C-alpha positions in Angstrom: 56.0 -47.9 32.8 55.1 -50.7 35.2 54.5 -50.3 38.9 57.8 -52.0 39.6 59.7 -49.7 37.3 58.2 -46.7 39.0 59.0 -48.0 42.4 62.6 -48.6 41.4 62.9 -45.2 39.8 61.6 -43.2 42.7 62.8 -45.3 45.6 65.8 -43.0 46.3 63.6 -39.9 46.3 61.1 -41.4 48.7 63.8 -42.5 51.1 65.3 -39.0 51.0 62.0 -37.3 51.7 61.0 -39.8 54.3 64.2 -39.0 56.2 63.3 -35.3 56.4 61.3 -33.8 59.3 57.7 -32.7 58.9 58.7 -29.0 59.1 61.1 -29.5 56.1 58.5 -31.4 54.1 55.9 -28.7 54.7 58.3 -25.9 53.6 59.1 -27.9 50.5 55.4 -28.6 49.8 54.6 -24.9 50.1 57.3 -24.1 47.6 55.9 -26.6 45.2 52.3 -25.2 45.6 50.7 -27.9 47.7 47.5 -26.4 49.2 47.4 -26.5 53.0 50.4 -28.7 53.7 50.0 -28.2 57.5 46.7 -30.1 57.3 48.4 -33.3 56.0 50.2 -35.9 58.0 53.7 -36.9 57.0 52.7 -40.0 55.0 50.1 -38.2 53.0 52.5 -35.3 52.4 55.1 -37.6 51.0 52.6 -38.8 48.3 51.8 -35.2 47.3 55.4 -34.9 45.8 
């Protein structure tokens, strides 16, 4: 899969997550097993998903 195809495929998910607050993202990250989500800024946290 090319970079362009990946961007097109996950664009909606990124927009959805980007619209969430940091608290919601951290809760979701904890549920998905991200280690220490409170230590990550929002932009880095988005790339963990």
